[in-house]
C-alpha positions as CSV (number, residue, x, y, z in Angstrom):
1,X,-29.9,19.3,-4.9
2,X,-33.3,18.6,-6.0
3,X,-34.1,15.0,-7.0
4,X,-37.5,15.0,-6.6
5,X,-40.8,14.2,-9.0
6,X,-43.5,16.8,-8.8
7,X,-46.6,15.9,-10.9
8,X,-47.8,19.5,-11.0
9,X,-50.9,20.4,-13.0
10,X,-52.3,17.0,-13.7
11,X,-55.2,18.4,-15.0
12,X,-53.1,19.8,-17.9
13,X,-51.6,16.3,-19.2
14,X,-52.4,16.4,-22.9
15,X,-51.6,14.2,-25.9
16,X,-52.0,15.7,-29.3
17,X,-54.0,14.7,-31.7
18,X,-51.5,12.9,-33.9
19,X,-50.1,11.4,-30.7
20,X,-53.7,9.7,-30.2
21,X,-56.1,12.1,-29.2
22,X,-58.8,11.7,-26.4
23,X,-62.3,13.2,-25.3
24,X,-60.5,15.1,-22.5
25,X,-58.2,16.6,-24.7
26,X,-61.0,18.2,-27.1
27,X,-63.1,18.9,-24.2
28,X,-59.9,21.0,-22.8
29,X,-57.8,22.1,-25.8
30,X,-60.3,23.5,-29.2
31,X,-58.5,22.4,-32.2
32,X,-59.0,26.0,-33.3
33,X,-57.1,27.0,-30.9
34,X,-54.2,24.4,-30.4
35,X,-52.7,22.6,-33.1
36,X,-49.5,20.9,-33.1
37,X,-48.2,23.5,-35.3
38,X,-48.7,25.9,-32.6
39,X,-48.3,23.8,-29.4
40,X,-44.3,23.8,-29.3
41,X,-43.6,27.5,-28.7
42,X,-42.8,27.8,-25.3
43,X,-41.0,25.7,-22.4
44,X,-44.5,25.6,-20.4
45,X,-45.6,23.9,-23.5
46,X,-43.0,21.1,-23.5
47,X,-43.1,20.8,-19.9
48,X,-47.0,20.1,-19.8
49,X,-46.2,17.1,-22.5
50,X,-43.2,15.7,-20.7
51,X,-45.1,16.3,-17.1
52,X,-48.0,13.5,-17.9
53,X,-44.6,10.5,-18.5
54,X,-43.3,10.9,-15.1
55,X,-45.8,8.5,-13.5
56,X,-44.0,5.9,-15.6
57,X,-41.2,6.0,-13.1
58,X,-43.3,4.5,-10.3
59,X,-45.0,6.1,-7.6
60,X,-42.6,3.7,-4.6
61,X,-46.0,1.8,-3.6
62,X,-44.4,-1.7,-3.7
63,X,-46.7,-3.7,-1.0
64,X,-47.5,-6.3,-3.2
65,X,-44.8,-6.7,-5.9
66,X,-42.4,-9.2,-3.7
67,X,-45.5,-10.8,-3.2
68,X,-44.3,-12.3,-7.0
69,X,-41.3,-13.6,-5.3
70,X,-40.0,-15.9,-2.3
71,X,-39.5,-12.6,0.0
72,X,-43.1,-12.0,1.3
73,X,-46.1,-14.5,1.7
74,X,-49.6,-13.0,0.8
75,X,-52.9,-14.1,2.6
76,X,-54.0,-15.5,-0.7
77,X,-50.9,-17.1,-2.7
78,X,-49.8,-14.9,-5.6
79,X,-50.5,-16.8,-8.9
80,X,-46.8,-15.7,-10.3
81,X,-44.8,-17.1,-7.5
82,X,-47.1,-20.1,-7.4
83,X,-46.5,-20.9,-11.4
84,X,-50.4,-20.5,-11.6
85,X,-50.8,-17.3,-13.9
86,X,-52.8,-17.9,-16.8
87,X,-52.9,-16.5,-20.1
88,X,-52.5,-12.6,-19.9
89,X,-55.3,-10.3,-21.4
90,X,-54.1,-7.3,-20.2
91,X,-51.5,-4.5,-20.1
92,X,-51.0,-4.7,-23.7
93,X,-50.9,-1.1,-24.7
94,X,-48.4,0.7,-26.7
95,X,-49.6,4.3,-26.3
96,X,-46.6,5.3,-24.3
97,X,-43.9,4.3,-26.4
98,X,-46.2,6.4,-29.2
99,X,-46.3,9.5,-26.7
100,X,-42.6,9.4,-26.4
101,X,-42.1,9.0,-30.0
102,X,-44.6,11.9,-30.9
103,X,-42.4,14.3,-28.5
104,X,-39.2,13.5,-30.0
105,X,-40.4,14.1,-33.3
106,X,-41.9,17.4,-32.5
107,X,-40.3,19.3,-29.6
108,X,-37.6,20.9,-31.6
109,X,-40.5,22.9,-33.7
110,X,-39.4,26.4,-32.0
111,X,-36.1,27.1,-33.0
112,X,-36.0,30.4,-30.7
113,X,-36.2,28.4,-27.4
114,X,-33.1,27.7,-25.8
115,X,-31.2,24.8,-26.5
116,X,-30.7,23.9,-23.1
117,X,-34.3,23.6,-22.3
118,X,-34.9,21.4,-25.6
119,X,-32.1,19.5,-24.1
120,X,-33.5,18.7,-20.9
121,X,-37.0,17.7,-21.8
122,X,-35.4,15.6,-24.8
123,X,-32.9,13.4,-22.3
124,X,-36.1,13.1,-19.7
125,X,-38.1,11.5,-22.4
126,X,-35.5,9.1,-24.0
127,X,-34.9,8.3,-20.2
128,X,-38.9,7.6,-20.0
129,X,-38.9,5.6,-23.1
130,X,-35.9,3.8,-22.2
131,X,-37.3,2.3,-19.1
132,X,-40.6,1.9,-20.3
133,X,-39.6,0.0,-23.2
134,X,-37.6,-2.5,-20.9
135,X,-39.9,-3.0,-18.6
136,X,-42.0,-4.6,-21.4
137,X,-39.0,-6.5,-22.3
138,X,-38.8,-8.4,-18.9
139,X,-42.3,-9.2,-19.3
140,X,-42.5,-10.6,-22.8
141,X,-38.8,-10.7,-24.1
142,X,-39.4,-9.9,-27.8
143,X,-41.8,-6.9,-28.3
144,X,-43.0,-4.7,-30.7
145,X,-41.1,-1.6,-31.2
146,X,-40.5,1.6,-33.2
147,X,-38.9,4.8,-32.8
148,X,-41.2,7.1,-34.7
149,X,-44.9,7.8,-35.1
150,X,-46.8,5.1,-37.0
151,X,-49.7,6.0,-39.1
152,X,-52.8,3.2,-40.3
153,X,-50.4,3.3,-43.6
154,X,-47.7,1.6,-41.6
155,X,-49.5,-1.9,-42.1
156,X,-46.1,-3.5,-42.2
157,X,-44.8,-2.4,-38.8
158,X,-48.5,-2.8,-37.2
159,X,-48.8,-6.0,-38.5
160,X,-45.2,-7.1,-38.3
161,X,-43.6,-9.6,-36.1
162,X,-42.1,-8.4,-32.8
163,X,-38.5,-6.8,-33.0
164,X,-36.0,-9.2,-31.3
165,X,-34.8,-8.4,-27.8
166,X,-31.2,-7.6,-29.1
167,X,-32.4,-4.9,-31.6
168,X,-34.6,-3.4,-28.6
169,X,-31.9,-3.1,-26.2
170,X,-29.6,-1.5,-28.6
171,X,-31.7,1.7,-28.8
172,X,-32.7,1.1,-24.9
173,X,-28.8,1.6,-24.2
174,X,-28.8,4.4,-26.9
175,X,-31.5,6.3,-25.0
176,X,-30.2,5.9,-21.4
177,X,-26.7,6.8,-22.5
178,X,-27.9,9.8,-24.4
179,X,-30.5,11.0,-21.9
180,X,-27.5,10.9,-19.3
181,X,-25.7,13.3,-21.6
182,X,-28.3,15.5,-21.8
183,X,-29.7,15.9,-18.8
184,X,-28.1,18.4,-16.4
185,X,-26.8,17.2,-13.0
186,X,-29.1,19.4,-11.1
187,X,-33.0,19.7,-11.1
188,X,-34.2,23.0,-9.8
189,X,-38.0,21.9,-10.9
190,X,-37.5,18.6,-9.0
191,X,-37.4,16.6,-12.1
192,X,-35.0,14.0,-13.6
193,X,-31.3,14.6,-13.0
194,X,-28.2,13.2,-14.4
195,X,-27.7,10.9,-12.0
196,X,-31.0,9.5,-11.7
197,X,-30.6,8.7,-15.6
198,X,-27.5,7.0,-14.9
199,X,-29.2,4.9,-12.1
200,X,-31.4,3.9,-14.6
201,X,-28.8,2.9,-17.0
202,X,-26.8,1.2,-14.3
203,X,-29.8,-0.9,-13.1
204,X,-31.2,-1.6,-16.6
205,X,-27.8,-2.7,-17.8
206,X,-27.0,-5.2,-15.1
207,X,-30.6,-6.7,-15.4
208,X,-30.0,-7.1,-19.2
209,X,-26.3,-8.2,-19.0
210,X,-26.8,-10.7,-16.3
211,X,-29.9,-12.2,-18.1
212,X,-28.1,-12.7,-21.3
213,X,-25.0,-14.4,-19.2
214,X,-27.4,-16.7,-17.3
215,X,-29.8,-17.3,-20.5
216,X,-27.1,-17.9,-22.7
217,X,-28.1,-14.8,-24.8
218,X,-24.5,-14.0,-25.3
219,X,-23.3,-9.9,-25.6
220,X,-23.5,-10.0,-22.0
221,X,-20.3,-8.6,-21.1
222,X,-21.2,-5.2,-23.1
223,X,-23.9,-4.5,-20.8
224,X,-22.5,-5.5,-17.7
225,X,-19.5,-2.9,-18.4
226,X,-22.0,-0.5,-18.8
227,X,-23.9,-1.2,-15.9
228,X,-20.4,-1.1,-13.8
229,X,-19.3,2.3,-15.7
230,X,-22.7,4.0,-14.9
231,X,-22.8,3.0,-11.3
232,X,-18.9,3.9,-10.8
233,X,-19.7,7.5,-12.3
234,X,-22.4,8.3,-9.8
235,X,-20.2,6.8,-7.1
236,X,-17.5,9.0,-8.3
237,X,-19.3,12.5,-9.2
238,X,-23.0,12.3,-7.9
239,X,-22.0,13.1,-4.1
240,X,-24.2,10.7,-3.1
241,X,-23.9,8.8,0.3
242,X,-25.7,6.4,2.2
243,X,-28.0,7.5,4.9
244,X,-26.5,7.7,8.4
245,X,-26.7,9.5,11.8
246,X,-24.3,7.4,13.3
247,X,-27.0,5.0,14.7
248,X,-26.8,1.6,13.3
249,X,-29.2,-0.1,15.3
250,X,-32.1,2.6,13.3
251,X,-30.6,4.2,10.5
252,X,-31.6,1.9,8.0
253,X,-35.3,2.0,9.4
254,X,-35.2,5.9,9.6
255,X,-34.6,5.9,6.0
256,X,-38.1,4.8,5.0
257,X,-40.1,6.4,7.7
258,X,-39.0,9.7,7.0
259,X,-41.7,12.5,6.2
260,X,-39.9,14.2,3.9
261,X,-36.6,12.9,1.7
262,X,-35.4,16.3,0.4
263,X,-31.9,16.5,1.0
264,X,-31.2,13.1,2.0
265,X,-27.7,12.2,0.6
266,X,-29.0,8.7,-0.4
267,X,-31.9,9.5,-2.5
268,X,-31.5,9.9,-6.2
269,X,-35.1,9.8,-6.9
270,X,-38.1,9.9,-4.7
271,X,-41.9,9.9,-5.2
272,X,-42.9,13.0,-3.1
273,X,-46.2,13.6,-1.4
274,X,-47.8,16.2,0.8
275,X,-50.9,14.3,1.8
276,X,-53.1,17.1,0.6
277,X,-52.7,17.6,-2.9
278,X,-51.4,13.8,-3.2
279,X,-51.3,11.3,-0.8
280,X,-51.1,7.3,-0.2
281,X,-52.4,4.6,1.4
282,X,-49.2,2.6,1.5
283,X,-48.1,2.6,4.8
284,X,-51.5,1.4,6.5
285,X,-51.7,-1.4,3.9
286,X,-47.8,-2.6,4.0
287,X,-47.7,-2.7,7.6
288,X,-51.3,-2.9,9.2
289,X,-54.0,-3.7,6.6
290,X,-52.7,-6.6,4.7
291,X,-51.9,-9.8,6.4
292,X,-48.4,-10.5,4.6
293,X,-45.4,-11.7,6.4
294,X,-41.4,-12.2,5.3
295,X,-41.0,-15.8,4.6
296,X,-38.7,-18.0,6.4
297,X,-36.5,-18.2,3.6
298,X,-36.0,-14.5,3.3
299,X,-35.0,-14.4,7.3
300,X,-32.7,-17.3,7.2
301,X,-30.6,-15.1,4.6
302,X,-29.7,-12.6,7.1
303,X,-26.2,-12.8,8.7
304,X,-25.0,-13.2,11.8
305,X,-23.5,-10.1,13.3
306,X,-20.0,-11.7,12.5
307,X,-20.7,-11.5,8.7
308,X,-21.4,-15.1,8.4
309,X,-24.4,-17.1,7.1
310,X,-26.7,-19.3,10.0
311,X,-25.0,-22.4,9.3
312,X,-21.7,-21.4,9.8
313,X,-21.5,-18.8,12.5
314,X,-21.5,-19.6,16.2
315,X,-23.1,-16.6,17.2
316,X,-26.5,-18.0,15.9
317,X,-29.0,-19.1,18.7
318,X,-31.6,-20.9,16.8
319,X,-35.2,-20.0,16.0
320,X,-36.8,-22.0,19.1
321,X,-37.8,-18.4,19.9
322,X,-38.3,-14.8,18.6
323,X,-35.4,-13.2,20.8
324,X,-33.1,-16.3,20.2
325,X,-33.7,-15.8,16.2
326,X,-32.9,-12.3,16.1
327,X,-30.1,-12.3,18.4
328,X,-26.7,-11.7,16.8
329,X,-28.0,-11.1,13.4
330,X,-27.7,-8.1,11.0
331,X,-29.6,-5.1,11.9
332,X,-31.4,-4.8,9.2
333,X,-33.3,-7.7,10.3
334,X,-35.0,-6.4,13.4
335,X,-35.5,-2.6,11.3
336,X,-37.3,-4.9,8.6
337,X,-39.0,-7.5,10.7
338,X,-40.8,-6.8,14.0
339,X,-38.4,-8.9,16.1
340,X,-40.1,-9.4,19.6
341,X,-43.8,-10.1,21.1
342,X,-44.1,-6.5,22.1
343,X,-46.9,-3.9,22.0
344,X,-45.8,-2.6,18.8
345,X,-48.9,-0.7,17.6
346,X,-49.8,0.8,20.9
347,X,-51.2,3.9,18.8
348,X,-54.1,2.0,17.5
349,X,-56.2,0.4,20.7
350,X,-53.2,-0.2,23.4
351,X,-53.7,-4.3,22.7
352,X,-51.8,-5.9,20.2
353,X,-49.1,-8.2,20.9
354,X,-47.3,-8.1,17.8
355,X,-46.3,-10.3,15.8
356,X,-49.7,-12.0,15.4
357,X,-50.8,-15.0,13.1
358,X,-54.1,-14.8,11.5
359,X,-55.8,-16.9,13.8
360,X,-54.8,-15.0,17.1
361,X,-57.2,-13.8,19.1
362,X,-58.6,-10.3,19.2
363,X,-58.0,-7.5,16.8
364,X,-54.7,-7.1,15.3
365,X,-52.3,-6.5,12.3
366,X,-51.6,-10.1,11.5
367,X,-49.3,-11.4,9.6
368,X,-49.2,-14.8,7.4
369,X,-45.7,-15.9,8.6
370,X,-45.1,-14.4,12.0
371,X,-42.5,-12.0,10.6
372,X,-44.2,-9.0,10.4
373,X,-42.8,-6.3,8.0
374,X,-42.1,-2.6,9.9
375,X,-40.2,-1.3,7.0
376,X,-41.7,1.8,5.9
377,X,-43.7,2.0,9.2
378,X,-44.5,5.2,10.9
379,X,-47.2,5.6,14.0
380,X,-48.8,8.5,12.5
381,X,-48.5,8.2,8.9
382,X,-50.1,4.3,9.1
383,X,-53.3,5.9,10.8
384,X,-53.8,8.0,7.3
385,X,-56.3,7.0,4.9
386,X,-55.3,8.6,1.4
387,X,-53.5,11.5,3.3
388,X,-50.0,9.7,4.3
389,X,-47.5,12.5,2.9
390,X,-44.1,10.0,3.7
391,X,-42.0,10.0,1.0
392,X,-41.1,6.8,-1.1
393,X,-37.6,6.6,-2.5
394,X,-37.7,5.2,-6.0
395,X,-33.8,5.5,-6.3
396,X,-31.4,4.8,-3.7
397,X,-27.6,5.1,-3.8
398,X,-27.4,1.9,-1.9
399,X,-29.0,0.1,-5.0
400,X,-26.3,1.9,-7.1
401,X,-23.5,0.7,-4.7
402,X,-25.3,-3.5,-5.3
403,X,-25.2,-3.0,-9.0
404,X,-21.5,-1.7,-9.1
405,X,-20.6,-5.0,-7.0
406,X,-22.5,-7.2,-9.0
407,X,-21.4,-6.0,-12.7
408,X,-17.7,-5.8,-11.3
409,X,-18.2,-9.9,-9.8
410,X,-19.7,-10.4,-12.7
411,X,-16.8,-9.2,-15.0
412,X,-14.5,-11.4,-12.7
413,X,-13.3,-8.0,-11.3
414,X,-14.6,-7.7,-8.0
415,X,-11.7,-7.7,-5.6
416,X,-11.6,-6.4,-2.0
417,X,-11.1,-2.9,-2.9
418,X,-14.6,-3.3,-5.2
419,X,-16.6,-4.8,-2.0
420,X,-14.8,-2.2,0.3
421,X,-16.5,0.6,-1.7
422,X,-19.9,-1.0,-2.2
423,X,-20.8,-4.0,-0.1
424,X,-18.9,-2.9,2.9
425,X,-20.0,0.8,2.9
426,X,-23.8,-1.1,3.2
427,X,-22.4,-3.3,6.1
428,X,-20.7,-0.6,7.8
429,X,-24.3,1.6,8.1
430,X,-25.4,-1.3,10.4
431,X,-22.3,-2.0,12.0
432,X,-22.2,-5.3,10.3
433,X,-18.7,-7.4,9.9
434,X,-17.6,-6.2,6.6
435,X,-17.3,-9.0,3.6
436,X,-13.6,-10.2,2.9
437,X,-13.3,-12.2,-0.1
438,X,-9.9,-13.9,0.5
439,X,-12.1,-15.5,3.6
440,X,-15.6,-16.2,2.0
441,X,-16.9,-19.7,2.6
442,X,-20.1,-21.7,1.0
443,X,-23.3,-21.4,3.3
444,X,-23.7,-25.0,4.0
445,X,-27.7,-24.1,3.0
446,X,-26.9,-22.2,-0.2
447,X,-29.7,-22.9,-2.3
448,X,-27.2,-21.3,-5.3
449,X,-25.3,-24.8,-6.0
450,X,-26.5,-27.0,-8.6
451,X,-27.1,-29.5,-6.2
452,X,-30.0,-27.7,-4.6
453,X,-32.0,-28.3,-7.1
454,X,-33.0,-24.7,-8.4
455,X,-29.8,-23.8,-10.6
456,X,-28.3,-25.6,-13.5
457,X,-24.7,-24.5,-12.6
458,X,-23.0,-23.3,-9.3
459,X,-22.7,-19.8,-8.7
460,X,-19.3,-18.6,-7.3
461,X,-19.4,-17.8,-3.7
462,X,-18.4,-14.2,-4.1
463,X,-21.4,-13.8,-6.4
464,X,-23.5,-15.5,-4.0
465,X,-23.0,-13.1,-1.2
466,X,-23.6,-10.4,-3.0
467,X,-26.7,-11.7,-3.9
468,X,-27.5,-12.2,-0.5
469,X,-26.3,-8.7,0.4
470,X,-28.7,-7.3,-2.2
471,X,-31.5,-9.4,-1.1
472,X,-31.4,-7.9,2.6
473,X,-30.7,-4.3,1.7
474,X,-33.5,-4.2,-0.8
475,X,-35.8,-6.2,1.0
476,X,-39.5,-5.4,0.5
477,X,-38.8,-3.1,-2.3
478,X,-39.9,-4.8,-5.0
479,X,-36.7,-6.2,-6.7
480,X,-36.6,-9.9,-6.1
481,X,-38.8,-11.4,-8.7
482,X,-37.0,-9.2,-11.4
483,X,-33.2,-10.9,-9.8
484,X,-34.8,-14.3,-9.9
485,X,-35.9,-14.0,-13.3
486,X,-32.3,-12.3,-14.6
487,X,-30.1,-15.1,-12.5
488,X,-32.4,-17.9,-14.4
489,X,-33.2,-18.9,-10.4
490,X,-37.1,-19.0,-11.0
491,X,-37.2,-22.8,-9.8
492,X,-36.7,-20.7,-6.2
493,X,-39.9,-20.0,-6.3
494,X,-41.0,-23.5,-5.8
495,X,-39.8,-23.4,-2.1
496,X,-42.2,-24.5,0.0
497,X,-43.5,-21.0,1.7
498,X,-42.8,-21.4,5.6
499,X,-43.4,-19.3,8.5
500,X,-42.0,-19.1,12.0
501,X,-41.7,-22.0,14.3
502,X,-44.8,-22.5,16.0
503,X,-42.9,-23.1,19.3
504,X,-41.6,-19.7,19.2
505,X,-44.6,-18.0,19.3
506,X,-47.6,-20.6,20.5
507,X,-47.4,-19.4,24.1
508,X,-47.5,-15.3,23.2
509,X,-49.9,-13.4,25.1
510,X,-51.6,-9.7,25.2
511,X,-50.5,-7.0,27.3
512,X,-52.9,-8.1,29.7
513,X,-52.0,-12.1,29.8
514,X,-54.8,-13.3,27.8
515,X,-53.1,-15.8,25.4
516,X,-53.2,-15.1,21.6
517,X,-53.9,-19.0,21.0
518,X,-56.0,-21.1,22.9
519,X,-58.3,-24.2,21.7
520,X,-58.9,-24.8,18.1
521,X,-56.5,-21.9,17.4
522,X,-53.7,-23.4,19.7
523,X,-53.8,-26.8,17.6
524,X,-51.9,-27.6,14.7
525,X,-53.8,-29.3,12.1
526,X,-57.1,-27.2,13.0
527,X,-57.1,-23.7,11.6
528,X,-53.3,-24.0,10.2
529,X,-50.8,-27.0,9.4
530,X,-46.7,-27.3,10.5
531,X,-44.1,-28.6,8.0
532,X,-42.3,-31.4,9.5
533,X,-39.6,-29.3,10.9
534,X,-42.7,-27.4,13.0
535,X,-42.7,-24.0,10.9
536,X,-45.9,-22.8,9.7
537,X,-47.3,-23.8,6.1
538,X,-48.5,-21.0,4.9
539,X,-50.4,-22.5,1.9
540,X,-50.4,-26.3,3.0
541,X,-54.4,-26.0,2.3
542,X,-54.5,-23.4,-0.7
543,X,-51.9,-25.2,-2.8
544,X,-52.1,-28.8,-1.8
545,X,-49.9,-29.6,-4.9
546,X,-47.3,-27.4,-4.1
547,X,-45.9,-24.7,-6.3
548,X,-44.4,-25.0,-10.2
549,X,-42.3,-23.1,-12.1
550,X,-41.3,-24.4,-15.8
551,X,-38.3,-22.8,-17.2
552,X,-39.2,-23.4,-20.5
553,X,-42.5,-21.0,-19.9
554,X,-42.4,-19.1,-16.8
555,X,-39.5,-16.9,-17.7
556,X,-42.0,-14.5,-19.7
557,X,-45.4,-13.9,-19.7
558,X,-48.0,-14.7,-22.3
559,X,-49.2,-12.5,-25.3
560,X,-52.6,-11.4,-24.7
561,X,-54.7,-14.2,-27.5
562,X,-56.8,-11.4,-28.5
563,X,-53.7,-9.5,-29.8
564,X,-52.3,-12.3,-31.6
565,X,-56.1,-13.1,-33.3
566,X,-55.7,-9.5,-34.5
567,X,-52.0,-10.0,-35.8
568,X,-50.5,-13.9,-35.8
569,X,-47.4,-12.5,-36.9
570,X,-46.8,-11.8,-33.4
571,X,-46.7,-15.4,-32.1
572,X,-47.2,-16.8,-28.8
573,X,-44.3,-17.1,-26.2
574,X,-43.2,-20.4,-25.6
575,X,-45.0,-22.9,-23.1
576,X,-48.3,-20.7,-23.7
577,X,-49.9,-22.5,-26.4
578,X,-52.4,-21.0,-28.9
C-alpha cells in the first residue's frame, strides 16, 4: 500500500485566472492557449491543480511547534507559551479556500473523464479544504467562510460577519465524511488514501468534540461519536499496525529515524524526502543546532515501568542523577530524551559529552534544560544541510489509537476492552506494564484536578491517564498546544519552566575528564539561576514576572487590525481590544 505524498511538478502548479491569477501563471500559460473551458480535459490537468494543495497537510517539520507548549523550552521563550504574543498582523489569507472552491466548481466539466478519477480528486480537495479550514477555526474561532467562489459583486459576503463556528464545522464534517467515501483505500500514485481521510476526520472530530465539551459550546457528543467511529473503522479495516521488530528499547526511536517510511505498517501518511529533489534540515536543527530541551514537567509525566506515576511507584529512584531519573521509567523516555552523560555525537568532533547546558565548556549541541531531545536523531542525516532524506510521518496509527481511547473515554464507554485495543497496544510496543482501568489511582502530583489551579473541574483519572499517554507517545510531534487549548487547560502554560536538577549534572566531564562547568559556569546565580528545589530555572532572567494566560483572551488569536479596518463587521476576538 502506498501512503506517501509526492510533490512532483512543483513548477507546474497553477491557479487559473478566475481563481486568483498571478504573474507566474501569466508567464507560464498564455491565456490564448489555456482557459477554464479547456483546462479540465484530462486527469493530468486535474492532478496538476490538486498537486499544489498537498503542502497544506504539512511537511513533518515540527521543531518549534511544541515550543508553544509546556513540553519544550527554546533558547528564547516562546511568546505564545508565555502569553506575551501581541496583535496578529499576519496569516489572514483565504486564497487556499478560494482555490479549493474553484476546483470543486470546475473539476466535473469533462463528461468523458472517468468518474473514479473525478471522485479521487474531488475527495482529496474536500479533505484539504476541511483540514485547512479547521486550522483557521482553531486559531480564530468564527471565521469568514464560503463554499463557492466569490466575485467582486458578492459584497454582502466579502464584507459580512464571520460565520459561526458551528455552521463551519458542520461543513467540515460533511467534507471529511464525503472525502473518506470518495478516496480509494490505496493510492498507486502516492496520494491521500481513504485511511488518511478517515484519520484526519478522527483527529479533527476529537479536537472539536472535546473543545465543545470543555468550553461549554454544546453538541460535543456528535463529534466525539464521529471521532471514535472513524478511528475504529481504521482499526478494523485499514490493515495498519504499530511498528515493532520486537525490540522495546529501540523500536519507538527507530520509527522516527528511518530513512524511508515506505511500507512501514504504522505510517498512514508521510512527507517523503529524497535529499536531492527535496531535502530538509529538520534533524540538524531539532537535535543539534537549536538549544531546545524537554521540560521537567514533560519528564515527570513519564510513568515507571510498573505503570505507576513517579509519585506512586516504588520503582522511582529520584532525580539526583540522570541514571537515577531514567531508571525504571517508560522506555519511550530514553528513546525521546538523551538519558545519560555519554559521547552521543561522536560523529561530529568526538568530544561532546551529552547532555550539555548552554554555558558548558567546549563546542556542544546544548539544551536549555539538560533534557536533550534525541527523537528523530540519525548520525548521518544530522550532518546534512538541506539534504536530509529521512521521511517524516504526518499521521501515525498510534495517533488513531489515542483518538479512539480518548473519544470513547469522553463518551463514557472506555472499558478495559477499549484500553486493551488502544493504550495497551502502545505500551506493549515498548514493554510497559498495561493499563488496568479498575486499578487506576490518581497521581498525587496531578495537575488535572481543580485544586492544582489549572482547571475549573477535576478530570476523571481514566481521562487523565489517557491524556498522559498521548503526551508521551506524541512528544515533539507538535500536538501539545492544541491539546491544552481543546481541554481548556491553557493555564498549564503558566507553570514555571524548569530543567534538570543542577546537582545531577554539575560534575559532568567531557571524555578527557575536563569539567563541563567551572568558574562562573559552575556557580548558580552567575550565568544561570535555580528554583528553590535546585532545578534549572530556564527563563528566570527573560521572564522575571513569569508567564501569563488569560482564559478570556488566549484561547484564540487576534484578528489582524488592518482586516477589521477594511471590514468592521469581522469584530475582534475577546480580550484583544480594538
